[in-house]
N, C-alpha and C positions, 0 to 999 in steps of 0.2 A: 371362325370355326367354333363349334360348340365347346364349352368348357368341359362337358362330359366326354367329348371325343379326344380333346387335346391333352388332358391331364392323365397321368399314369400313376399307379400306386407308388408310394415312396420306396426308393431302393433301400435295402437293408443298411443300417448305420447312417442314413441320411439325416436323421433327426439328432440334434445335439443331445448327449446323454444326460445333461442336467437342464434341459429346456425349461421345465416347470419352475425350478428354483430361479433360473436366470430371468424368466418372465416376471416373477414376483419381486425379485431384487430391482428390476427396472422400474416397475410401477411404484415401488417404495421410495424412489428418488423424485417422483413427480411432485410439484408444488403448484398451488393455485396460481401464483404469479407467473408461471410458465404457460398457462393456458391461453391460446389465442382468443382474440375478442369474438371471432365467429363461433368458436366452440362454446364459449360461455353463453352467447346469445341463443344458440341452439339448445343448450341444456336447460335454460330457463323456459324456452318454448316447450320442450319435452315435459318439464315439470308441470306447467300450467295445463297443457293438453291432457295429461294423465289424470290430474286432479279433477278436471272437468268430466272425463269419461267415468271416473269412479263415482262422481255424483250422479251421473246419468244412469248408472247401473242400479240405483236403489230400488227400482221397480223391475229389474230384469229377472226373469224366471231363474230360480235356483239361488239367488243371492240372499233373499230373506230366509229361506230354509237353511242355508249354510250358516248364517249368523245365529239363527235360533238354536241350532245344534251346538255350535261352538260356545254360545253363552250358557247353555245348560251345563257344559263341562267346565267352563272357566268364567265364573262370575266376576272376577277381578284380575288385575295384572298391571304391569308397568308400561304398557303400550296401548295405543288406541286403534280400534277398528272404526274407520271413518263413518261407515254407514250405521247410523244409530248411536254413534259415539260410545260404543261399548269398550270396556276395559278388558284386555287380554294379556297373556304372556307375549313377549316379542315374536316368537315363531308363529303363534296363532294370529296375532294382528297382521303379520306379513301375509299369511294365508288368506285372511278375510279381505284385505285390501288388494292383494294381487288378483284374486278371483274377480273382484269388482272391476278392477282396471281392465280386465280382458273380456268381461262378460258381454259387452255390446259389440265386440270385434271392431271397435272404433279407435283403437290405440295405435300409436306410432309403429313404424316398421322401417328397418333398413332393407330396402327392396332387394338389392343384389345378394345380400346375406340371408334373406328370408327369415329374419328374426324380429319379433316384437320384443322390445327391450325394456321400456320404462315400466311396463306392467309387472316385471320381475324386480328390476333394480330399485325403483323408487319405493315400493312397499318394504323391501328388505332394509333399505337405508333409513326409512322413516321409523320403523320399529326399533332398529339399532340405536339411532340417534336419540329417540325419546327415552329409552332405557338407560343408555350410557351417558346421556347429556348432562349439562347443556353442550351441544356441538355447534360451533360457529358456522355460519352460513358458507363461508369460503371453504371450510373443510367438507361440508356437505356437497357443495358443487364439485369439488375435486373428486370425491368418492363417486359421484354420478358420472363424471368424465371417465374414470377408470372403468366402471361397469359398462357404460355405453360403448366405449372404444373397444374393450376386450370382446364384448358380445358381437359387435359387428365384425371384428377381425376373425374371431372363431368361426362365425358363419361363412365368411368368405373363404377361409382355409378349408373348412369342412363343406365343400361346395355342393355336395349331393346328399347332405344329411336327410333332408325331407324326402328326396327321391328314394332313399333306402327305407323310409318308413318311420324315421324318427321325427319328433317335433322339436326342432332346434331351439325354439323359444324356451322350452323347458330344459332340455339336456344341456345346451350350451349356456343358457341363461342362469342355471344353477351355479355353474362355475364362475361366470363373470360377476354375478351378484355376490357370490361368496368372497371373492377377492375384494370387491368394493366394500362390503360390510367389514371385512377384516381390516382394510385400510382405515376405515372410520374408527375402528377400535385400536388404531395405532400399531397394528402388527406390521412387522417388517421381515424380510428375508425368509429364513426357514419357518418361522412361525406363520407368516402369511402363506407360504407354500402349503402348510398344514391346513389352513382354511380352504385353499383350493382343493386339496386332497379330500378333506371332509365333504366338500360339496360334491366332488366326483363320486364318492362312495355312496351318495344318495341319489345321484342323477338318474332320471328316468323320464319316460314320456314318449309314447308312440303317436303316430299320426292317425291311428285308427278312430280315435274319438271324433276327429274332424270329418273323416270319410264316412263315419256312421251318423254324423250330425246329431250328437247327443250332448247333454249338458255337462258331462265331465270335461268336455273341451275347454270350457271357460274356467274350470278349476285349475287347469295345468299351471298357469302362471303363479297362482297362489301356492301350489305344491312346491314349485321351484324356489319362490321367495322364502317360504318356510324353511326349506332345507339349507338355503344360503345363510340365513340368520343362525340357525342351530349350529351349523358347521363352524361359522366364524367364532361364535362364543366358545364352543368346545376347544377350538384351537387356541383361543385367548387363555383358556384355563389350563393349557399345557398338554392337551391330548394331541397325539401325533396322527396326521392324516397321510395318505399315500404320498410318497416322494416323487415317483415318476408318473405323475397323473396324466400328462399328455403323451409322453414318449415311451412309456413302459410297454412290455409285450402284452400286458392286459390293460393298457392305458386307453385313453380316448381315441387316439389315432388308429391304433391297431384293432381294438375291440369294437368300437362303435362305427368307425369309418372305414374299416377294412383296408387301411393304408391309402385310401383315396383322399389325399390331403395336399393342398397347395401351401406348403409351409411358409413361403415368402409372404403370403397374404397376412399371416399372423405377425411375422417378425420384421419385415422390411419397413424402415422408417418409423418404428414404434416410438411414440413420444415426440416425433418431429413432424410426421405427416399424419393428419387427423382424418378419421372416417366419420366422426360425429356430425359434421355439417351435411353429410350425405343422407341423414334420416328423412323419411317422408312422414307427412301428417295426413291421416285419412279424411277424405271428404264424405265417404259413405260408410255406414256401420255394418260392414260385412267383410268377408275374406278379401284380402288384397288382390287375389287372383281374379276376382270379378270386376275390378275397377276399370280396366280398359274396356271390356264389353259394355259396362254401364255408361261410360263416357261416349261410346259409339252410339248406344241406344238413345242417349239424350240428344246427340246431334241429329239422328234420324227423326226423332220426335219433333225437333225444332223445324225440320224440313217438311213436316206435315205428312208423314207416312200414314196411309189409311189402314189402321190396325185391323179393321174388319175385312180388309181385302188381302190379308197375309195368308199365303198358302204354305210357306215353309220358311224356316229360319235355320241358318247354319252358322255356328260360331267355331272358329278355328283358333287353337292355342297350342303352346308347347306342352310336352308330355307331363312335366311335374304339375303345371297348372291343371291340366286335364285330369290327372289322378286326384287332385284336390277338390275340384268343383265341377267336374264334367259329367257326373252320373245323371241319368234322367231324373226329373223332379217328381217326387212321389207325395202329392198333397195329402194322401190318406194318412201319412205319418203325423201330420199336423205338428211338426217340430220346428221351432224357430231356428235352431242351429242348422238344421238341414237346409232351410231357406237361405241362411247367411252363407252357406258353403255350397251354393248351387248357382251356376252361371245361367242356366235356363230361366230360373225364377227371377234372378236379379236383372237380367236383360229385359225380360217381359215387363217387369214392374217399371223400369225406367222408360221403356218404349210407350207404355200406356199412360203413365202419370206425368212424364216429363220431369220427374224428380225422384231421388232416392234419399230418404231420411230415416229418422228413428221410428216413425210410424210405419215404414215399409216392411219392417220385420216384427210385426206384432200379430197376434190373433185378433180378429179373424182375417186380417189382410192376407196372410200366407195361404189361405184357401179360397181367395177371391176367384169365382168361376171364370171370369174373363181372363185373368192372369193364367190360371191353370190350363185353360184352353190353348193359350199361346205356347205354354211350355210343352204341350203335347205335339206341337208342330216344329219343335226345336231339336236339332242335333248338335251336340258339342263334339268336336273332332280333334283328335291328337294329330296335329299337323307336323309331319316329319321335316318340313322345310323351315320350321321355327326351332331355334335353339331350345332343346328340351329343358334346360335349366333357366331360361330367360323368363322373368315374371311379367315384363311389360307388354310384349307384342300380342295382338289379337286381330283377327280378320273376321268380318261379318258379311253375310250375304242374305238378303231377304227376297224371296220370290213371291210376287203377288199373283193373285188368281188370274190376272191377265197375261201372265208369263213374263212380265217385266221383272228384272232383277236389280235390286238396289244394293250397292256394295260400300263398305267403309272399312278402314283399317287404321291402326295407330301403333306406334312403338314407344309411346310415352304415356305416363299415368299422371292424372291430376293429383296434386299434393306432394309430388316428388320435387327434388331440387330443380329439375328441368321445367316443371310446371307447378310452382309452389302455390299454396294457399296465400291469398292476400291477408294483410293484417285484419281487414274487415271480415273476411271469411273465417279466420281463426277465432276472432272475437264472437262472431255469430255462432260458431260451433260451441264455444264455451258456454255462452248464454243458453243455447238450446239444450245442451246436456243437463245443465244445472236446473233449468226449468222442468225438463222432462222427468228427471228423477227425484228432485227435492222441492219442486215448486218455488225455487229461488228466483228472485227478481234480478234485473240487470245490475242494480246497485251491489248486490251480493257478489255477482260475478266480477264486477270491477274491483271490489275489495280484495278478492282472491288474486286477481291479476296484479294488483299493487303489491301485495305481500310477496309474490313470486319475483317481481321485478326488483324488489329490495332485499332479496334473500342473502346476497353476498355481503350485506352489511349487518345481518342479524347476529346477535350473540347466542341465540337459541333457535336453530333452524327448524327443528321439529315443532316446537311450540308455535313459532310464527305461522307455519303452514297449517297446523291443526286448528289454531284459533281462527284463521281466516276461512277455513272450509265451512260452507253453509250447513246449517242443520243444528 
């Protein structure tokens, strides 16, 4: 049964009155030595994947302009913007690196929670660690674990955040990264709860930018990372943030989520059962909602579907996916983000080319007449038989001019724990990103990979990662 249908608003008094404080006290007790091996392996993979996509974003529309503006206002500082190695204040470095990490829409995601995490958490921690450092690699990994685990759990608890119109990567990511940055600053208990409260006080971000297909979408992760860093430092300086951040009558659950929360998804097994190994790594640089249709298109391409004989294409998906990527493709907009967030374009690109990569979402590719013609034959349908909150399922039917109908469907997505990227595919993605954005060679990618692999033995995590980053 659909999560949207089975879950009900929380009854009054169902949330513990000091939940926010209790949560922060719990993560204050976590230690690196307690992290399971698979959690540490996943965190290193998240680190490397995110640094790769940051490098790939050096030529992404909006990133050069953002850094030029920030550099005019801040010619120096105690933290590094990786693109161009500019020096900024820690909040501004977090903004610059967070926007770059999200710009290609190639960054990791916890699929059931619908949150991109490392594009918020890593930039926040990198800026914090560089300013407050040296921070040992083990402490850095622990803070990453806190941020990634809380973000995933908040996304699972706030199960319809995106359906309500929020962008959970931003709203929930600000909170998770704020706690992670606070933990890196050695805050505990009430002081860490203030970091959570400061983050909440700044939390924002609607899904309209992705639905409109505009460049502000890729800035959202940076805004969240900036707020997390600023809030953590203010809490460290003794400023008090909201106490009842999650549970208050104007807190996250009541105000943002309208009481539609699965509390147990946040609290059950916290610190014992880990969600971190559930993260997915994207094989295609576009909205995750497109990935199952892309996979189906690639299958059909391999089967030799005669593209010139296509009369109609029908793509069926759940409601939240449909709201996100289901609108008709409008090539006249000539917007890369619109293409990244469009199932019709992404499916057509895969069906024609037999691949989807960084060149698929560039100009003039996004106005290719052959692709545009296929999008005009495509209908994306909100299928009521598919769980409206489910991100994985998609059904495709192609009708040929002869009347023959070709069908394909899948309930899994490439890059997920159920169908993970191989080590070779992950390395190829890293090398492709760094070459695409920075003209870096394979040796530079390998040096970065070695630095990430050795991060838990580093005495200065931020310096190790920044020095290994190409450029």
